[in-house]
C-alpha positions in Angstrom: 89.8 136.6 92.0 92.2 135.1 90.0 91.2 133.4 86.5 92.2 130.1 86.0 92.5 127.2 83.3 92.1 123.6 83.3 94.8 120.8 82.7 94.5 117.4 81.8 95.9 115.6 84.8 97.3 112.4 82.8 98.8 114.9 80.6 100.9 116.7 83.0 102.4 114.2 85.1 105.0 112.9 82.6 105.8 116.5 81.4 106.4 117.3 85.5 108.8 114.3 85.7 110.7 115.3 82.7 111.1 118.9 84.2 112.4 117.5 87.4 114.5 114.9 86.3 116.2 117.3 83.5 117.0 119.6 86.4 119.0 116.4 88.1 116.4 115.7 90.8 116.3 111.8 91.6 113.4 109.8 89.7 111.9 109.0 93.3 111.5 112.3 94.6 110.2 113.8 91.5 108.0 111.1 91.3 106.6 111.8 94.7 106.2 115.5 94.2 104.1 115.1 90.9 102.0 112.2 92.3 101.3 114.6 95.5 100.5 117.8 93.7 98.2 116.2 91.0 96.5 114.2 93.5 96.1 117.5 95.5 94.7 119.4 92.6 92.5 116.5 91.9 90.9 116.7 95.4 90.2 120.6 95.0 93.0 121.7 97.1 94.5 124.4 94.6 96.8 125.8 97.6 98.8 122.6 97.6 98.3 121.5 94.3 99.8 121.9 90.7 100.3 125.5 91.1 103.3 124.7 93.5 104.8 123.2 90.7 107.2 126.1 89.4 108.1 127.0 92.9 109.4 123.6 93.5 111.1 123.5 90.0 113.3 126.7 91.2 113.7 124.8 94.8 115.4 122.2 92.8 117.4 124.2 90.4 118.4 126.6 93.6 119.6 123.7 95.8 116.9 123.9 98.4 116.0 120.7 97.7 118.8 118.0 97.8 119.1 116.1 94.4 120.1 112.7 96.0 119.5 112.7 99.5 120.8 110.0 101.7 118.2 109.4 104.3 119.0 107.9 107.7 117.3 106.8 110.7 119.5 107.5 113.7 117.0 106.3 116.1 114.8 103.4 115.8 113.0 101.5 118.4 110.2 99.1 118.4 107.3 101.6 117.7 109.3 104.6 117.0 111.8 106.5 114.8 113.3 109.3 113.8 114.3 110.2 110.3 117.1 112.6 108.8 115.7 113.5 105.5 118.9 115.4 104.3 116.8 118.3 103.1 115.3 116.0 100.6 111.9 117.1 99.0 109.4 116.9 101.4 107.0 114.4 99.7 109.6 112.1 99.3 111.0 112.1 102.8 107.4 111.8 104.1 106.7 108.5 101.9 109.6 107.1 103.5 108.5 108.0 107.3 105.1 107.0 106.9 106.3 103.5 105.2 108.6 103.2 107.9 105.8 103.9 110.2 103.5 101.6 108.8 106.2 98.9 109.1 106.8 99.2 112.8 102.6 99.5 113.0 102.8 96.0 111.4 104.5 94.5 114.2 103.7 96.3 117.2 100.2 98.1 116.6 101.7 101.6 116.5 104.1 103.1 114.7 105.5 106.7 115.1 108.2 108.8 113.1 109.4 112.1 113.4 111.3 113.5 110.5 114.1 116.6 110.7 115.7 118.3 108.2 113.3 118.1 105.5 111.4 120.6 103.2 107.8 121.6 102.3 105.9 118.6 101.9 102.5 119.9 100.4 99.4 118.4 101.4 99.2 116.5 104.6 96.8 114.0 103.0 99.0 112.8 100.6 100.7 110.7 103.3 97.9 109.4 105.6 95.6 108.6 102.4 98.8 106.3 101.4 98.5 104.7 104.8 94.5 104.3 105.2 94.4 103.0 101.9 96.6 100.0 102.7 94.2 99.4 105.9 95.8 101.3 108.5 94.5 104.6 110.5 97.2 107.4 109.9 97.9 110.8 111.0 100.1 113.2 109.7 101.5 116.4 110.6 104.2 119.5 109.8 105.0 122.6 110.8 105.9 125.6 108.8 107.1 129.1 109.1 105.4 131.4 111.4 102.1 133.0 110.3 99.7 132.7 112.7 99.5 135.2 115.2 99.7 134.5 118.7 96.5 134.4 120.7 96.7 137.8 122.7 99.7 139.0 121.0 100.7 141.3 117.7 103.1 138.9 115.8 102.9 135.3 114.5 104.4 132.4 116.3 103.7 129.2 114.5 102.8 128.2 111.0 99.5 127.0 109.7 100.7 123.7 111.1 98.0 121.3 109.7 96.3 118.0 111.5 95.1 115.2 109.4 93.6 111.9 109.7 92.8 109.4 107.4 91.2 105.8 107.7 89.9 102.9 105.5 86.0 102.8 105.1 84.1 100.0 103.7 82.5 101.0 100.2 84.4 104.3 99.4 87.7 105.8 99.4 89.2 106.7 102.9 87.8 109.2 105.4 90.1 112.1 105.5 90.3 114.9 107.9 93.2 117.8 106.5 92.9 121.0 108.1 95.3 123.9 109.0 95.1 125.3 112.4 94.9 128.8 110.7 91.3 130.0 109.6 92.6 130.4 105.9 95.7 129.4 104.1 98.4 132.0 103.4 98.0 131.4 99.7 94.4 132.9 100.0 95.9 136.2 101.1 98.5 135.9 98.0 95.8 135.7 95.7 93.7 138.5 97.0 97.0 140.4 96.7 97.0 139.5 93.0 93.6 140.6 92.3 94.1 143.7 94.5 91.0 142.8 96.5 89.7 143.3 99.9 89.7 140.3 101.8 87.4 139.3 104.4 87.3 141.0 107.9 88.8 138.3 110.5 91.1 136.4 108.3 94.4 138.4 108.8 96.2 141.0 111.0 98.4 143.9 110.3 102.1 144.3 112.3 100.2 146.1 115.0 98.0 142.7 115.6 94.7 144.2 114.4 92.3 142.9 111.8 92.9 144.2 108.3 90.8 144.3 105.1 93.8 145.2 102.8 95.7 141.9 101.8 98.8 144.2 101.2 99.0 144.9 104.8 98.4 141.4 106.2 101.4 140.0 107.9 99.5 137.3 110.0 96.7 135.0 110.0 93.6 134.3 112.4 94.0 131.0 114.1 91.1 128.6 113.4 88.9 128.8 116.6 90.7 131.5 118.3 93.0 130.1 121.0 91.7 126.5 120.1 93.6 126.8 116.7 96.6 128.6 118.5 96.9 125.7 120.9 96.6 122.9 118.3 99.4 124.9 116.0 101.5 124.4 119.2 100.6 120.9 119.3 101.8 120.2 115.9 105.1 122.2 116.7 106.0 119.9 119.6 105.4 116.7 117.5 107.5 118.0 114.7 109.9 120.3 116.0 110.7 119.2 119.5 110.6 115.1 119.3 112.8 115.8 115.8 115.0 118.1 117.9 114.3 120.5 114.8 113.5 124.2 114.7 109.9 125.6 115.8 107.9 127.4 113.3 109.5 130.7 114.7 113.1 129.4 114.0 111.9 128.3 110.0 112.6 130.2 107.2 109.9 131.6 104.9 108.5 129.6 102.0 108.8 132.3 99.2 110.7 135.2 101.2 113.8 133.8 101.8 117.2 133.2 99.8 115.9 130.5 97.1 118.8 128.3 98.2 118.5 128.5 102.0 117.3 125.0 103.4 114.4 125.3 105.7 115.0 122.2 108.4 111.3 121.8 108.1 110.0 118.8 110.4 107.0 116.3 110.2 105.5 113.6 112.3 103.4 110.7 111.2 101.7 108.0 113.5 100.1 104.5 112.2 97.8 102.5 113.8 97.4 98.9 113.0 93.6 98.5 113.4 93.7 94.7 113.3 95.8 95.5 116.6 92.6 96.7 118.4 89.5 95.4 116.4 88.5 93.2 113.2 89.6 95.7 110.5 86.3 95.1 108.3 84.4 95.6 111.5 86.0 99.0 111.7 85.4 100.1 108.1 81.9 99.3 108.5 81.5 101.0 111.5 83.2 104.2 109.8 81.0 103.7 106.8 77.7 103.6 108.9 78.8 106.6 110.9 79.2 108.8 107.9 76.0 107.6 106.0 74.1 108.4 109.5 75.7 112.2 109.1 75.2 112.6 105.5 71.1 111.1 105.9 70.6 113.9 108.8 67.6 116.1 108.1 69.1 119.3 106.2 69.0 122.9 107.5 68.8 124.0 104.1 67.3 121.6 101.2 69.9 122.7 98.4 72.8 122.2 101.1 74.0 118.8 102.0 75.2 117.4 105.2 78.7 116.2 104.9 81.6 114.6 106.8 84.9 115.9 106.4 86.6 115.1 103.0 83.4 114.8 101.4 84.1 118.0 99.2 87.5 116.5 98.3 85.8 113.5 97.0 83.2 115.5 95.0 85.8 117.3 93.5 88.1 114.6 92.7 85.6 113.0 90.5 84.6 116.1 88.8 88.3 117.1 88.2 89.3 113.5 86.9 87.2 114.4 84.0 87.3 118.1 83.6 90.8 118.5 84.3 92.7 120.4 87.2 92.8 124.1 88.0 95.7 126.2 87.5 96.1 129.8 87.7 96.5 131.7 84.4 99.4 133.7 86.1 101.2 130.2 87.1 100.3 128.6 83.7 102.5 131.2 82.0 105.4 129.9 84.2 104.4 126.3 83.1 105.0 127.1 79.9 108.5 128.9 80.5 109.7 125.6 82.1 108.5 123.5 79.2 106.4 124.6 76.2 105.0 121.3 76.0 102.7 122.1 78.7 100.1 124.0 76.0 99.2 120.5 74.7 97.8 119.8 78.2 94.8 122.2 78.1 91.3 121.0 78.4 
């Protein structure tokens, strides 16, 4: 597969901020893009981490991302709201939306915000963790362009439409489940193309809806769990598109293949629960901690393989990468240097 380098996370942040603001992106949007992609790389999720930095820079220059968005809430009720993101960076729009959901939940117990006219928001976990770290139980969803093959059909219909939930734990960072509704990400297919290596059978389909191992022939992905993953993808589109009166996955422009200036009108959906409206927060955190420990302490199938709960691999990666540096593909790092030569000083 592709070779990679390691960069010092604390050194790349100011350079990324400089790159975005010098391209006239407002400072708050820049801050959230950088915080999101660095956090995501620290968690070991390279597909949505700093490898996307050059793409986001191009999206700022082309105008796909609005430099100075005017956020508005055309509908707001006691527990629900709709945000028009004005084609902002999705990372910024998502934080505005989940902050509103937290505000609503603080009063009524539940807050839900649908977002329209946004752009790619990176990792769903960035937003759910933001709320969980403040003591809430949170859900984060987004739709995306059609890449997952319709179950029983030949062509893709829904995006990789992720499902994410995060909740506070008593003695460690929040629990976080963040999963695509496809078996693998499209970025994995792109990486295999770059390396000219065959993909495993069962990952992707060709134009006739047949499994393919040549990554260059792949046009759609296998849904996770067959019809179950396809159904979850539809659920996410209902929340992110229909509630926000925005386009469904099938009608969203591709992230990389569409005109660079074209605004994609992506939708998101966030729901936040105020735990204190249901039970005592410390009791909840202790119960979740106990559940996780009982799972981790189960008898192992193989001695060398840990029994884990969702999010454990990301927590372990975070600790490793905090000291060892975050991964960037060697090919992508060449683009970093074109943006700012100073990135050469961030190599571990």
